[in-house]
PASEBA-1860 file (N, C-alpha, C; in nm, 3 decimals):
! residues 77
1> MKKQSSML> -4.187/15.390/-0.992/-4.111/15.522/-0.938/-4.260/15.578/-0.873 ~ -4.342/15.620/-0.947/-4.450/15.686/-0.917/-4.516/15.662/-0.782 ~ -4.533/15.563/-0.739/-4.538/15.514/-0.625/-4.461/15.555/-0.532 ~ -4.350/15.537/-0.544/-4.229/15.580/-0.429/-4.251/15.686/-0.418 ~ -4.255/15.794/-0.532/-4.282/15.922/-0.534/-4.380/16.005/-0.439 ~ -4.492/15.911/-0.454/-4.611/15.932/-0.415/-4.639/15.898/-0.219 ~ -4.559/15.797/-0.169/-4.526/15.759/-0.049/-4.458/15.874/0.015 ~ -4.321/15.914/-0.093/-4.228/16.003/-0.040/-4.313/16.151/0.047
9> CAGLLGFI> -4.418/16.199/-0.102/-4.495/16.339/-0.070/-4.573/16.294/0.055 ~ -4.665/16.185/0.092/-4.759/16.120/0.156/-4.667/16.152/0.333 ~ -4.599/16.074/0.328/-4.453/16.107/0.428/-4.409/16.212/0.483 ~ -4.390/16.299/0.392/-4.346/16.453/0.400/-4.449/16.508/0.436 ~ -4.611/16.497/0.404/-4.695/16.564/0.428/-4.727/16.543/0.538 ~ -4.708/16.442/0.604/-4.760/16.403/0.714/-4.653/16.464/0.820 ~ -4.545/16.460/0.841/-4.448/16.500/0.901/-4.438/16.679/0.919 ~ -4.506/16.724/0.776/-4.470/16.885/0.848/-4.632/16.926/0.881
17> LAASGNQL> -4.705/16.801/0.866/-4.894/16.817/0.978/-4.835/16.782/1.138 ~ -4.778/16.677/1.119/-4.740/16.657/1.266/-4.647/16.743/1.337 ~ -4.552/16.801/1.284/-4.479/16.897/1.336/-4.564/17.058/1.349 ~ -4.643/17.058/1.255/-4.710/17.201/1.263/-4.827/17.199/1.362 ~ -4.863/17.072/1.428/-4.957/17.067/1.518/-4.910/17.050/1.646 ~ -4.790/17.014/1.643/-4.685/17.033/1.776/-4.708/17.211/1.833 ~ -4.699/17.242/1.675/-4.678/17.398/1.754/-4.790/17.496/1.749 ~ -4.902/17.458/1.702/-4.991/17.528/1.744/-5.056/17.468/1.865
25> SGQSEYKS> -5.035/17.320/1.935/-5.098/17.299/2.045/-5.023/17.360/2.147 ~ -4.892/17.387/2.147/-4.839/17.474/2.277/-4.837/17.579/2.251 ~ -4.892/17.674/2.155/-4.953/17.824/2.180/-5.062/17.832/2.258 ~ -5.130/17.724/2.265/-5.295/17.744/2.360/-5.280/17.706/2.494 ~ -5.167/17.694/2.532/-5.098/17.641/2.674/-5.129/17.772/2.756 ~ -5.115/17.861/2.703/-5.041/17.989/2.795/-5.165/18.076/2.774 ~ -5.197/18.171/2.872/-5.263/18.258/2.907/-5.257/18.410/2.834 ~ -5.326/18.475/2.796/-5.273/18.635/2.776/-5.280/18.702/2.938
33> VHEVSGLE> -5.184/18.805/2.923/-5.154/18.863/3.063/-5.297/18.915/3.090 ~ -5.382/18.961/3.066/-5.532/18.982/3.103/-5.638/18.863/3.147 ~ -5.592/18.736/3.123/-5.618/18.631/3.171/-5.583/18.553/3.315 ~ -5.461/18.596/3.364/-5.380/18.564/3.465/-5.378/18.663/3.554 ~ -5.375/18.655/3.720/-5.371/18.738/3.773/-5.216/18.682/3.885 ~ -5.205/18.762/3.972/-5.084/18.733/4.058/-5.117/18.716/4.175 ~ -5.037/18.656/4.293/-5.056/18.645/4.424/-5.138/18.746/4.471 ~ -5.227/18.747/4.541/-5.271/18.865/4.650/-5.146/18.849/4.815
41> VGAEVPDF> -5.141/19.001/4.805/-5.055/18.977/4.956/-5.084/18.883/5.052 ~ -4.981/18.824/5.129/-5.024/18.751/5.226/-5.026/18.613/5.164 ~ -5.087/18.603/5.017/-5.130/18.428/4.998/-5.031/18.354/5.046 ~ -5.048/18.215/5.052/-4.954/18.101/5.073/-4.860/18.027/4.909 ~ -4.777/18.045/4.905/-4.727/17.966/4.784/-4.706/17.832/4.806 ~ -4.730/17.749/4.726/-4.740/17.617/4.727/-4.543/17.580/4.736 ~ -4.515/17.472/4.817/-4.369/17.469/4.753/-4.394/17.387/4.650 ~ -4.253/17.412/4.570/-4.199/17.372/4.455/-4.079/17.341/4.470
49> VAVNQNDE> -3.982/17.269/4.351/-3.862/17.254/4.357/-3.840/17.286/4.223 ~ -3.741/17.347/4.196/-3.677/17.416/4.091/-3.556/17.441/4.041 ~ -3.472/17.426/3.918/-3.331/17.410/3.878/-3.288/17.518/3.904 ~ -3.195/17.554/3.975/-3.123/17.682/3.931/-3.003/17.735/3.841 ~ -2.947/17.801/3.883/-2.838/17.860/3.761/-2.733/17.768/3.768 ~ -2.679/17.691/3.861/-2.592/17.591/3.876/-2.622/17.458/3.856 ~ -2.765/17.458/3.814/-2.814/17.279/3.786/-2.845/17.206/3.891 ~ -2.851/17.289/4.001/-2.889/17.238/4.134/-3.027/17.228/4.174
57> EISLYDLI> -3.108/17.135/4.209/-3.235/17.138/4.261/-3.277/17.197/4.394 ~ -3.362/17.302/4.395/-3.353/17.377/4.517/-3.520/17.417/4.574 ~ -3.522/17.344/4.684/-3.671/17.403/4.714/-3.712/17.479/4.789 ~ -3.851/17.578/4.758/-3.902/17.703/4.809/-3.919/17.708/4.970 ~ -3.944/17.573/5.005/-3.944/17.593/5.135/-3.788/17.570/5.201 ~ -3.694/17.514/5.144/-3.553/17.510/5.212/-3.497/17.675/5.206 ~ -3.536/17.746/5.121/-3.508/17.905/5.109/-3.554/17.955/5.167 ~ -3.689/17.937/5.247/-3.759/18.019/5.329/-3.727/17.985/5.503
65> KNGPVVLV> -3.634/17.867/5.522/-3.603/17.852/5.638/-3.473/17.956/5.669 ~ -3.455/18.009/5.531/-3.314/18.118/5.590/-3.382/18.268/5.630 ~ -3.493/18.306/5.566/-3.541/18.404/5.585/-3.651/18.452/5.453 ~ -3.666/18.567/5.443/-3.758/18.627/5.315/-3.699/18.606/5.166 ~ -3.747/18.559/5.056/-3.734/18.493/4.970/-3.806/18.559/4.909 ~ -3.698/18.626/4.752/-3.770/18.742/4.630/-3.803/18.627/4.491 ~ -3.865/18.581/4.405/-3.858/18.492/4.338/-3.862/18.575/4.183 ~ -3.784/18.582/4.125/-3.773/18.644/3.946/-3.760/18.509/3.875
73> FYRGV> -3.886/18.527/3.772/-3.914/18.456/3.659/-3.829/18.527/3.526 ~ -3.793/18.462/3.469/-3.720/18.539/3.351/-3.822/18.422/3.249 ~ -3.886/18.499/3.152/-3.907/18.441/3.035/-3.791/18.380/2.913 ~ -3.840/18.227/2.927/-3.722/18.175/2.800/-3.736/18.222/2.681 ~ -3.640/18.187/2.591/-3.680/18.190/2.431/-3.702/18.096/2.403
END
């Protein structure tokens, strides 16, 4: 009984540490607003593919073919 309880506690502790480690590592990938800068006027933007609100993949270059493009990025929750 004591051995099962110890194993359960060790497993639970391992799970908690693994879960909290993922949270901590995810926070370090983002830079603060003071560490990043925007694009310079006239800078070329590399092509990328994103998913729109209709779950369709869309390429930046395909949009540019039709004229000027304004990109708006919303921060997710």
